[in-house]
ROTIKE-256918 format. One line per 2 residues: number of its first residue (from 1); their letters; for each residue x, y, z of C-alpha. Coordinates in nm, 2 decimals, m for minus. Example, Ala and Ser with C-alpha at 12.3 -4.5 7.8 and 13.67 -1.06 7.14 Angstrom:
<nodes>
1 = as = 1.23:m0.45:0.78; 1.37:m0.11:0.71 .
</nodes>
This chain:
<nodes>
1 = mr = 20.26:15.60:9.01; 20.45:15.55:8.68 .
3 = rf = 20.21:15.25:8.60; 19.91:15.49:8.66 .
5 = la = 20.06:15.76:8.43; 20.15:15.51:8.15 .
7 = vs = 19.80:15.36:8.14; 19.63:15.70:8.16 .
9 = la = 19.84:15.84:7.89; 19.75:15.54:7.67 .
11 = vl = 19.38:15.62:7.72; 19.44:15.99:7.66 .
13 = vf = 19.63:15.94:7.34; 19.36:15.70:7.22 .
15 = va = 19.09:15.97:7.30; 19.28:16.24:7.11 .
17 = af = 19.28:16.01:6.80; 18.91:16.05:6.76 .
19 = sq = 18.72:16.37:6.65; 18.56:16.58:6.92 .
21 = kq = 18.22:16.50:6.78; 18.26:16.13:6.88 .
23 = tm = 18.15:16.04:7.25; 18.34:15.76:7.41 .
25 = vv = 18.31:15.55:7.73; 18.60:15.35:7.90 .
27 = ya = 18.54:15.04:8.10; 18.85:14.93:8.29 .
29 = yg = 18.86:14.56:8.33; 19.11:14.34:8.53 .
31 = se = 19.17:14.04:8.32; 19.29:14.00:7.95 .
33 = mi = 19.06:13.86:7.67; 19.09:13.49:7.56 .
35 = tl = 18.92:13.43:7.22; 18.65:13.59:7.02 .
37 = dp = 18.47:13.29:6.85; 18.11:13.33:6.95 .
39 = st = 18.05:12.95:6.92; 18.32:12.85:7.18 .
41 = ef = 18.43:13.15:7.39; 18.37:13.06:7.75 .
43 = sn = 18.57:13.32:7.95; 18.64:13.69:7.98 .
45 = si = 18.56:13.78:7.63; 18.18:13.77:7.74 .
47 = iv = 18.22:14.14:7.79; 18.31:14.21:7.44 .
49 = ln = 18.07:13.95:7.25; 17.75:14.07:7.43 .
51 = nv = 17.80:14.42:7.28; 17.88:14.28:6.94 .
53 = ye = 17.64:14.00:6.91; 17.28:13.93:7.02 .
55 = tl = 17.08:13.63:7.13; 16.72:13.54:7.06 .
57 = tr = 16.61:13.65:7.41; 16.76:13.82:7.70 .
59 = yv = 16.72:13.77:8.07; 16.64:14.08:8.27 .
61 = dg = 16.54:14.09:8.63; 16.40:13.76:8.65 .
63 = kl = 16.22:13.76:8.33; 16.28:13.67:7.97 .
65 = ep = 16.26:13.97:7.71; 16.24:13.95:7.34 .
67 = ll = 16.56:14.04:7.15; 16.61:13.89:6.80 .
69 = at = 16.30:13.69:6.85; 15.98:13.88:6.91 .
71 = ew = 15.77:13.59:7.03; 15.79:13.21:7.10 .
73 = sa = 15.57:12.92:7.19; 15.59:12.56:7.26 .
75 = ne = 15.38:12.23:7.21; 15.21:12.07:7.51 .
77 = dg = 15.52:11.88:7.64; 15.78:12.13:7.55 .
79 = tv = 15.97:11.92:7.29; 15.89:12.17:7.00 .
81 = wt = 15.97:12.53:7.03; 15.88:12.80:6.77 .
83 = fk = 16.02:13.14:6.74; 15.93:13.44:6.53 .
85 = lr = 16.22:13.66:6.43; 16.24:14.04:6.43 .
87 = kn = 16.23:14.18:6.08; 16.46:14.44:5.93 .
89 = vk = 16.76:14.34:6.15; 17.10:14.35:5.96 .
91 = fh = 17.43:14.19:6.05; 17.73:14.41:6.05 .
93 = dg = 17.82:14.28:5.70; 17.48:14.39:5.58 .
95 = te = 17.33:14.04:5.55; 16.96:14.03:5.68 .
97 = lt = 16.87:13.83:5.99; 16.67:13.53:5.89 .
99 = se = 16.59:13.18:6.04; 16.88:13.04:5.82 .
101 = av = 17.12:13.25:6.01; 16.99:13.13:6.34 .
103 = kf = 17.01:12.77:6.22; 17.36:12.81:6.09 .
105 = si = 17.48:12.99:6.42; 17.34:12.73:6.67 .
107 = er = 17.43:12.44:6.45; 17.78:12.56:6.43 .
109 = ti = 17.80:12.60:6.81; 17.67:12.24:6.85 .
111 = rl = 17.90:12.10:6.59; 18.21:12.25:6.74 .
113 = ag = 18.11:12.11:7.09; 18.34:12.36:7.27 .
115 = gp = 18.30:12.57:7.58; 17.92:12.64:7.63 .
117 = ay = 17.78:12.41:7.35; 17.64:12.18:7.62 .
119 = iw = 17.34:12.42:7.66; 17.20:12.28:7.33 .
121 = ds = 17.21:11.92:7.43; 16.83:11.88:7.40 .
123 = vq = 16.82:12.00:7.05; 16.77:11.73:6.78 .
125 = ei = 16.68:11.93:6.48; 16.63:12.29:6.37 .
127 = et = 16.39:12.37:6.10; 16.33:12.70:5.91 .
129 = pd = 15.98:12.69:5.75; 16.00:13.05:5.64 .
131 = py = 16.27:13.33:5.67; 16.12:13.46:5.99 .
133 = tv = 16.03:13.13:6.18; 16.27:12.90:6.35 .
135 = vf = 16.15:12.57:6.51; 16.35:12.37:6.75 .
137 = kl = 16.27:12.00:6.78; 16.40:11.85:7.09 .
139 = ky = 16.52:11.51:7.23; 16.35:11.58:7.55 .
141 = pa = 16.16:11.88:7.71; 16.38:12.20:7.77 .
143 = ni = 16.33:12.56:7.83; 16.47:12.68:7.50 .
145 = pl = 16.37:13.04:7.54; 16.58:13.05:7.87 .
147 = ia = 16.86:12.87:7.70; 16.86:13.11:7.42 .
149 = sa = 16.93:13.40:7.66; 17.27:13.25:7.78 .
151 = gy = 17.57:13.47:7.82; 17.77:13.22:7.63 .
153 = ga = 17.71:13.00:7.33; 17.38:13.15:7.23 .
155 = fi = 17.49:13.42:6.99; 17.37:13.45:6.64 .
157 = fs = 17.60:13.55:6.37; 17.60:13.60:5.99 .
159 = pk = 17.60:13.29:5.78; 17.82:13.48:5.54 .
161 = va = 18.12:13.38:5.75; 18.09:13.02:5.59 .
163 = qi = 18.25:13.19:5.28; 18.57:13.23:5.48 .
165 = gd = 18.65:12.85:5.49; 18.61:12.55:5.73 .
167 = de = 18.53:12.60:6.10; 18.91:12.64:6.19 .
169 = ai = 18.95:12.92:5.95; 18.63:13.10:6.07 .
171 = tn = 18.77:13.06:6.43; 19.10:13.23:6.32 .
173 = wf = 18.92:13.50:6.15; 18.71:13.58:6.46 .
175 = na = 19.01:13.56:6.68; 19.18:13.82:6.46 .
177 = gn = 18.95:14.07:6.58; 18.68:14.04:6.31 .
179 = da = 18.29:14.00:6.40; 17.96:13.92:6.22 .
181 = gt = 17.70:14.02:6.48; 17.38:14.22:6.49 .
183 = gp = 17.48:14.41:6.81; 17.52:14.79:6.86 .
185 = yt = 17.89:14.78:6.83; 18.16:14.63:6.59 .
187 = is = 18.52:14.56:6.68; 18.75:14.84:6.57 .
189 = ky = 19.07:14.73:6.75; 19.15:14.42:6.93 .
191 = dp = 19.46:14.38:7.15; 19.34:14.10:7.40 .
193 = kt = 19.61:14.18:7.65; 19.57:14.56:7.67 .
195 = qv = 19.27:14.72:7.49; 18.95:14.63:7.29 .
197 = vl = 18.79:14.93:7.11; 18.43:14.90:6.98 .
199 = rk = 18.27:15.14:6.74; 17.90:15.19:6.71 .
201 = fd = 17.72:15.01:6.41; 17.53:15.28:6.24 .
203 = gy = 17.27:15.03:6.10; 17.17:14.90:6.44 .
205 = wr = 16.80:14.80:6.45; 16.72:14.99:6.77 .
207 = gw = 16.88:15.32:6.63; 17.08:15.58:6.80 .
209 = te = 17.04:15.90:7.00; 17.30:16.19:7.07 .
211 = rk = 17.37:16.09:7.43; 17.47:15.72:7.34 .
213 = fd = 17.83:15.65:7.30; 18.00:15.62:6.95 .
215 = ia = 18.31:15.45:7.09; 18.33:15.20:7.38 .
217 = vi = 18.68:15.11:7.50; 18.76:14.81:7.73 .
219 = qi = 19.09:14.89:7.89; 19.28:14.61:8.06 .
221 = vp = 19.40:14.73:8.40; 19.50:14.43:8.63 .
223 = dp = 19.58:14.64:8.94; 19.25:14.72:9.13 .
225 = sl = 19.41:15.01:9.32; 19.51:15.17:8.99 .
227 = rm = 19.16:15.11:8.85; 19.02:15.29:9.17 .
229 = qm = 19.25:15.60:9.10; 19.15:15.61:8.73 .
231 = vt = 18.77:15.60:8.78; 18.78:15.86:9.06 .
233 = sg = 19.00:16.10:8.85; 18.78:16.05:8.54 .
235 = ki = 19.03:15.87:8.32; 18.79:15.58:8.29 .
237 = hi = 18.42:15.56:8.35; 18.33:15.23:8.48 .
239 = tr = 18.52:14.94:8.66; 18.45:14.65:8.90 .
241 = el = 18.63:14.41:9.13; 18.78:14.66:9.35 .
243 = iy = 18.92:14.59:9.69; 18.64:14.60:9.95 .
245 = dd = 18.82:14.84:10.17; 18.86:15.07:9.88 .
247 = lk = 18.48:15.05:9.80; 18.39:15.17:10.15 .
249 = kl = 18.62:15.47:10.08; 18.44:15.53:9.74 .
251 = es = 18.09:15.55:9.90; 18.15:15.92:10.00 .
253 = np = 18.34:16.03:9.69; 18.13:16.28:9.50 .
255 = nv = 18.30:16.17:9.16; 18.15:15.82:9.15 .
257 = yi = 17.85:15.61:9.25; 17.84:15.24:9.34 .
259 = aq = 17.60:15.03:9.14; 17.53:14.72:9.35 .
261 = kp = 17.30:14.42:9.29; 17.29:14.07:9.43 .
263 = sf = 17.49:13.85:9.18; 17.42:13.48:9.12 .
265 = qv = 17.77:13.38:9.25; 17.75:13.19:9.58 .
267 = ly = 18.02:13.05:9.80; 17.95:12.71:9.93 .
269 = lf = 18.09:12.49:10.20; 18.08:12.11:10.11 .
271 = fn = 18.09:11.84:10.37; 18.23:11.50:10.28 .
273 = tk = 17.93:11.27:10.33; 18.11:10.96:10.25 .
275 = kf = 18.37:10.99:10.52; 18.36:10.99:10.91 .
277 = pf = 18.25:11.21:11.08; 18.06:11.39:10.81 .
279 = nn = 17.88:11.07:10.71; 17.67:11.14:11.02 .
281 = pd = 17.39:11.40:10.94; 17.37:11.52:11.31 .
283 = fr = 17.74:11.60:11.30; 17.70:11.80:10.97 .
285 = aa = 17.42:12.00:11.12; 17.62:12.07:11.42 .
287 = va = 17.90:12.22:11.22; 17.64:12.41:11.01 .
289 = ya = 17.51:12.58:11.32; 17.85:12.67:11.44 .
291 = ip = 17.92:12.89:11.14; 17.92:13.27:11.19 .
293 = yk = 17.73:13.35:10.88; 17.67:13.72:10.96 .
295 = ei = 18.03:13.77:11.09; 18.16:13.62:10.75 .
297 = id = 17.94:13.86:10.55; 18.05:14.16:10.76 .
299 = hv = 18.42:14.07:10.80; 18.48:13.91:10.46 .
301 = ll = 18.25:14.12:10.22; 18.22:14.43:10.45 .
303 = gy = 17.86:14.39:10.38; 17.88:14.37:10.00 .
305 = gl = 17.68:14.04:9.98; 17.40:13.86:10.15 .
307 = qp = 17.31:13.53:10.28; 17.08:13.30:10.08 .
309 = kg = 16.83:13.07:10.23; 16.93:12.77:10.03 .
311 = ii = 17.16:12.65:9.75; 16.96:12.85:9.47 .
313 = pk = 17.07:13.20:9.48; 16.83:13.49:9.58 .
315 = gm = 16.67:13.65:9.28; 16.66:13.33:9.08 .
317 = fg = 16.35:13.12:8.99; 16.29:12.85:9.26 .
319 = ya = 16.47:13.05:9.54; 16.41:12.87:9.88 .
321 = dh = 16.21:13.16:10.04; 16.00:12.89:10.23 .
323 = lp = 16.32:12.81:10.44; 16.45:12.99:10.74 .
325 = ff = 16.81:13.12:10.72; 17.09:12.91:10.88 .
327 = sq = 17.22:13.13:11.16; 17.49:13.05:11.42 .
329 = dl = 17.35:12.89:11.72; 17.64:12.74:11.93 .
331 = qk = 17.41:12.60:12.19; 17.22:12.41:11.93 .
333 = ak = 17.55:12.30:11.76; 17.65:12.15:12.10 .
335 = el = 17.34:11.96:12.14; 17.35:11.83:11.78 .
337 = lt = 17.73:11.73:11.84; 17.62:11.54:12.15 .
339 = ks = 17.34:11.37:11.96; 17.58:11.27:11.69 .
341 = nv = 17.79:11.06:11.94; 18.10:11.19:11.77 .
343 = dp = 18.38:11.28:12.02; 18.53:11.60:11.88 .
345 = ks = 18.87:11.50:12.03; 18.87:11.20:11.79 .
347 = vk = 18.86:11.39:11.48; 19.09:11.63:11.30 .
349 = lv = 18.92:11.80:11.00; 19.09:11.92:10.69 .
351 = lt = 18.91:12.23:10.51; 19.05:12.32:10.16 .
353 = yl = 19.03:12.66:9.99; 19.17:12.84:9.70 .
355 = qs = 19.51:12.99:9.81; 19.49:13.29:9.57 .
357 = ne = 19.14:13.39:9.71; 19.15:13.63:10.01 .
359 = se = 18.77:13.60:10.07; 18.79:13.22:10.09 .
361 = kk = 19.09:13.24:10.32; 18.91:13.48:10.56 .
363 = as = 18.59:13.27:10.56; 18.79:12.95:10.64 .
365 = el = 18.97:13.13:10.93; 18.64:13.23:11.08 .
367 = iw = 18.50:12.87:11.05; 18.81:12.75:11.20 .
369 = an = 18.79:12.98:11.51; 18.42:12.89:11.56 .
371 = lk = 18.44:12.51:11.54; 18.74:12.54:11.78 .
373 = kl = 18.46:12.64:12.03; 18.31:12.31:11.99 .
375 = gi = 18.65:12.14:12.06; 18.67:12.05:11.69 .
377 = ev = 19.03:12.08:11.54; 19.05:12.19:11.18 .
379 = el = 19.35:12.21:10.96; 19.31:12.50:10.70 .
381 = rp = 19.48:12.38:10.37; 19.52:12.64:10.11 .
383 = mn = 19.57:12.49:9.75; 19.58:12.60:9.39 .
385 = we = 19.26:12.50:9.21; 19.41:12.21:9.02 .
387 = qq = 19.54:12.05:9.33; 19.22:12.13:9.54 .
389 = wa = 19.00:11.98:9.26; 19.21:11.68:9.18 .
391 = wa = 19.20:11.57:9.55; 18.83:11.63:9.58 .
393 = rs = 18.78:11.41:9.27; 18.98:11.12:9.41 .
395 = dp = 18.86:10.86:9.65; 18.60:11.03:9.87 .
397 = sk = 18.71:10.80:10.16; 19.05:10.97:10.15 .
399 = aq = 18.96:11.32:10.03; 18.92:11.64:10.22 .
401 = dm = 18.65:11.67:10.49; 18.54:12.02:10.39 .
403 = fi = 18.56:12.21:10.05; 18.50:12.57:9.98 .
405 = my = 18.40:12.67:9.63; 18.21:12.93:9.44 .
407 = ww = 17.94:12.85:9.18; 17.77:13.07:8.92 .
409 = pt = 17.53:12.99:8.63; 17.59:12.96:8.26 .
411 = vm = 17.20:12.95:8.20; 16.98:13.12:8.45 .
413 = tp = 16.82:12.80:8.58; 16.82:12.64:8.92 .
415 = yd = 16.90:12.31:8.75; 17.25:12.47:8.68 .
417 = fl = 17.32:12.47:9.04; 17.14:12.17:9.18 .
419 = fs = 17.24:11.93:8.90; 17.60:12.04:8.90 .
421 = mf = 17.65:12.01:9.28; 17.40:11.75:9.41 .
423 = hs = 17.29:11.52:9.14; 17.43:11.16:9.14 .
425 = ee = 17.76:11.12:8.95; 17.92:10.81:8.82 .
427 = ev = 18.26:11.01:8.81; 18.30:11.29:9.06 .
429 = lf = 18.29:11.63:8.89; 18.13:11.91:9.10 .
431 = nl = 17.92:11.70:9.35; 18.20:11.77:9.60 .
433 = sy = 17.99:11.65:9.90; 17.95:11.31:9.73 .
435 = yy = 17.59:11.33:9.79; 17.37:11.08:9.61 .
437 = ne = 16.99:11.07:9.66; 16.76:10.92:9.40 .
439 = ev = 16.46:11.11:9.52; 16.66:11.44:9.47 .
441 = dk = 16.77:11.34:9.14; 16.42:11.25:9.03 .
443 = lm = 16.27:11.58:9.15; 16.53:11.80:8.99 .
445 = de = 16.52:11.61:8.66; 16.15:11.65:8.65 .
447 = av = 16.16:12.01:8.73; 16.39:12.12:8.46 .
449 = ql = 16.17:11.95:8.19; 15.87:12.16:8.32 .
451 = eg = 16.04:12.49:8.33; 15.91:12.59:7.99 .
453 = tn = 15.56:12.45:8.01; 15.46:12.45:8.38 .
455 = pk = 15.70:12.68:8.56; 15.47:12.69:8.89 .
457 = ra = 15.51:12.30:8.92; 15.89:12.33:8.83 .
459 = eq = 15.93:12.58:9.11; 15.75:12.35:9.36 .
461 = ly = 15.98:12.06:9.27; 16.29:12.27:9.31 .
463 = km = 16.17:12.39:9.66; 16.11:12.02:9.75 .
465 = ve = 16.46:11.96:9.66; 16.59:12.25:9.89 .
467 = ti = 16.38:12.11:10.17; 16.55:11.78:10.14 .
469 = lr = 16.90:11.93:10.11; 16.84:12.15:10.43 .
471 = rd = 16.72:11.81:10.60; 17.04:11.63:10.49 .
473 = vp = 17.28:11.93:10.50; 17.54:11.80:10.24 .
475 = av = 17.66:12.16:10.21; 17.58:12.51:10.33 .
477 = pl = 17.58:12.85:10.13; 17.81:13.07:10.31 .
479 = yq = 17.73:13.40:10.11; 17.61:13.54:9.79 .
481 = is = 17.84:13.82:9.66; 17.71:14.14:9.54 .
483 = di = 17.76:14.25:9.17; 17.94:14.58:9.22 .
485 = yv = 18.05:14.84:8.96; 18.20:15.18:9.03 .
487 = vh = 18.08:15.44:8.79; 18.19:15.78:8.71 .
489 = ks = 17.93:16.06:8.78; 17.93:16.14:8.40 .
491 = ik = 17.77:15.82:8.30; 17.39:15.79:8.32 .
493 = gf = 17.15:15.50:8.30; 17.40:15.24:8.42 .
495 = ts = 17.25:14.92:8.58; 17.42:14.58:8.61 .
497 = np = 17.27:14.25:8.48; 17.42:13.97:8.70 .
499 = ay = 17.29:13.72:8.45; 17.57:13.84:8.23 .
501 = pn = 17.87:13.85:8.46; 18.11:14.14:8.42 .
503 = vv = 17.92:14.27:8.10; 17.87:14.63:8.06 .
505 = ff = 17.59:14.67:7.80; 17.73:14.99:7.64 .
507 = ye = 17.42:15.07:7.44; 17.21:15.09:7.76 .
509 = ie = 17.42:15.38:7.91; 17.44:15.75:7.82 .
511 = sg = 17.65:16.05:7.86; 17.53:16.28:8.13 .
513 = s = 17.73:16.58:8.00 .
</nodes>
């Protein structure tokens, strides 16, 4: 209770510091910020940067929308992309948005080669034929409009920051709480462990209305139970990542509403295809049909999630809607086990999961209980991430039998999922089923190069990959979690955008009072 009063008091004192004419929204977030450099930040500060900076395009409900760019086009093979910029857009320092600013921003991100910079790997050269035209010349075909919408590493900032000094000096300037974006808000206060305060930018190109918020506060509140108390009492207005049992209680609370969408975060179970008995595809299929998918969603997520049909999450381009769901079928599992000629008494499997994640623990226990019905013994081994990943990246013949892990995209493309987890690797990184298939490699590599110029064919190729992965069963998706925010009733217009995890776009919401 003392902790609740202390945090609430801090918010109330802050509110009193502003005139009554100013409107304010408070978003309680569970983790502290990391850095603020728009070229390299690749963690929690995504929730700050996406309100302060903007990108050329934005991904909304499966489609790309213009943002700082108004239109774009490509040559026939997708190796040259031309963007037309929005006119009369100002950076927070008063500088006008031009093609030189776009070139400067992206080239700095590429040069620093940190965090999300890899998204620009295809770019060979950026040209600026006039102040409002940017031309990307590529080393190989890529969907630059989609890449330009990324939640990390695609931000455009004022070239005036070059006057500060070298790249290190610029990074230090950013990390001190300064900014140089075109977004609706500027950074007024930055304490990465407790609170970030954003103030509206009067010169924002989309303009302002009375119901939009002058001040947006990101309050760091690690305790989910405390965040629940604060949002129901109105001390804060928006929060997320509450305990699932608490979410159920809030469904009938008149002071809040729950905003829920499918996220693009999926929990996968990987099978070690290089080691007995999972080197046998019939044995892999037997285990896949023994898993209680519905029970996992009901018991672990309390229904706040769904089961995707394939590796690519539902809602993303290329989703495997042509495949049936995996469903538990113990009779079929027994038949496949017999067909595999693997004596269940001859094996003892090891399943590793992240020890700090309660959902992974519960899902693992349900898998253990149901494989026991087939006579298969499984040792559940909770580990910290560094240990779990290090063991998985060692010799596959001596590594774990099953591995549980979440994946979510940096760029909204199926290639992010398929390449990362199932493309052949010389050195193990995230292909933790050690699955190597030249046909699959070729299909996905061809698909990604067609995304920008022939999306229909690209989608066909991605679905062909999904069909092969279903046949070979190197892994199964267990569930796709929901993107859930709890919002106080005084906030209107809130909708989440799972392509930008954890981000509240403050400009899009309004006061209902």
